[in-house]
N, C-alpha and C positions, 0 to 999 in steps of 0.2 A: 504494500500500500504506500509506503514511504516513497519508493522510487517512482511509482505511477504518478503520485502527486507532484514530486519534484520535476518529473518530465513535463507535466502540464504547466507548472509554474515558471520554469526557466527555459523550457523548450527542449525538444528532443535533440536538436543539433548541439546545443550547449552541453547537455548532459553527456551525450556521446563523445564530444570533444574532451570533456574532463576525464571520462573513463579511458579514452584512447591514450591521452597523455600520461595518465597514471600507469597504464599497462606498458607503454613504451619505456617509461623511466624505471619501472620497478620489476618488470618481467625477469625471471630467472635470477633475481637478486639473491646473493648469498646472505647468511646471517649477519646482522640482525635483519629479519624479514620485515616487509612493509606492514604497517598497521592501518587500522580503519581510520585513525586520526590523520594519517598521511593522505589517504584517499579523500577524506573530507576536505583537506586543504586544496586539492585539485578541483573539487566541486565548487568550493567557495570562490576560487579564482575565475571560474567561468560564469558564475552567477552575478546578476546585477546587484548593486548596493541595496536596493529595496527588497531583496529576497534573502538577505543575510539572517534576519531574525527568524524567518521561516526555516532556514537550514538549521539554526539552533534548536528550534522546536522539534524538527523532524529527527535530528540525530543526537542531540545532547540532552534532551529532556524527555520525560514521559508525559505526553499530552493526549487527553481525551476530549471529545466534544459531546455535548448533549443538545443536539439541534433537532427541532421538530416543527411540524406544521400543527398549530393549535386549532386553527379554524380556517376554512377556505370557502368563500362564497362567490357566486357569479351573478351578474346582472346583464341581461341582454340589452344592448343599445338599439337605438332607432335605425342605425345603419347595418344591423345584423351582426355586428361584432359583439364581443363579450368583455366586460370589465371584471377581472378576477382579483378579489382582495384576499390577501393571505395574512393572517396573524401568525407570527413566527416566534419561536423561542430559540435563542442562540446562547450557548454557554460553552466555555472552555475551561478545562480543569488540568492543573499540573499535579502529578503524583510523584512522590519521592521513592516509589518502588517498594516501600515497606508498609504501605497502608495509609499514610498521611496524604490527604488531598487538599489542595487549596484552589479556590476560584482564581482564574486568570482573566485579565481584560480581553474582551473579544475585539479583534481588529484584523479580520481575515476576509479574504475573497472566498465566497461560497456560492455555489450554483443554486439558482432558483429556476423552477420549471413548471410548465403547465402542459398536461397531456390530454389528448382526446382518445377515446376508445369506443368502438362500436359495441352495441348491446351484446352481451355474451362473449365478447372477445377477451383474450388473455393479455397480460402485461406485455408479452413479447410482440403483440400485434398493435400496440398503441402508436399514436402519432405524436411527435413533439410539436406543440403549437408555439411554445416559448421556452428558450433555454438561454440563460445569461448568468455570467459570474458578476456578482456585485460585492462591494466592500461593506461589511457589517461591523458596526462599532457599538451597537446597542443590544441589550439582552432581549428586548421585547419589540422588535420592529414590526410594523405593518406596512405592506407594500401593495400597490395595485398595478396590474399590467393589463394590457388589452390584447386579445387574441381574435383571430379571424373565424374560428369555428367553435362549436359547442364544446366546452371543456369538460373533462371527466375527473381529473385528479391534479392536485398541486403537489410540488415537491420542493424541499429545502435540503440541499445536498442529496438529490434524488438517486444518484448512482453510488452513494456511500463511498465517496472518495476520501472522506475524513474518518478517522478512527472514532466511531460513535458508540456510546454505551448501549443504546437501544435503537439500532438502525431502522427497525420496522416502523417507527413513528415519523420518519422523514417524509412520508407521503400521506396524503389524506384525500378522500373522495370529496369533490366540491359539491356544496349544497346550492 
């Protein structure tokens, strides 16, 4: 999960370049062998400045999220489109690895989505009506987006890219 998110945040090309440079420099190295901290230095070198705190969260801390859709409603507009309002819950938690957890300020880019689904269809058959990464800095944000077709479900980190305690509540059927 960490590397998938890192690839998304800094780009596949930058991540591949960091790993390529690491392998070129450290392959077949005699003792002392390369460490994960050395690999991390190569990743940091390829990442932009605004992603350095993310790298700390991903590799140097234990971070969990508790993101969920609390409520999702839709109102049909006169032009046939729908305004979808989502009440969300965003939480970030640091753990020390031995049971002590402390809330951390949320300041993360998280995907928000709206899906359409035909009656009786499965999740695999859904259509993405809206998918966007947005910066969240509040614990209880409410957002409204407009979609072109009748919505079925709203999602907050809908593809579970963040390490979430209860990933099942990241989606909710729209009322």
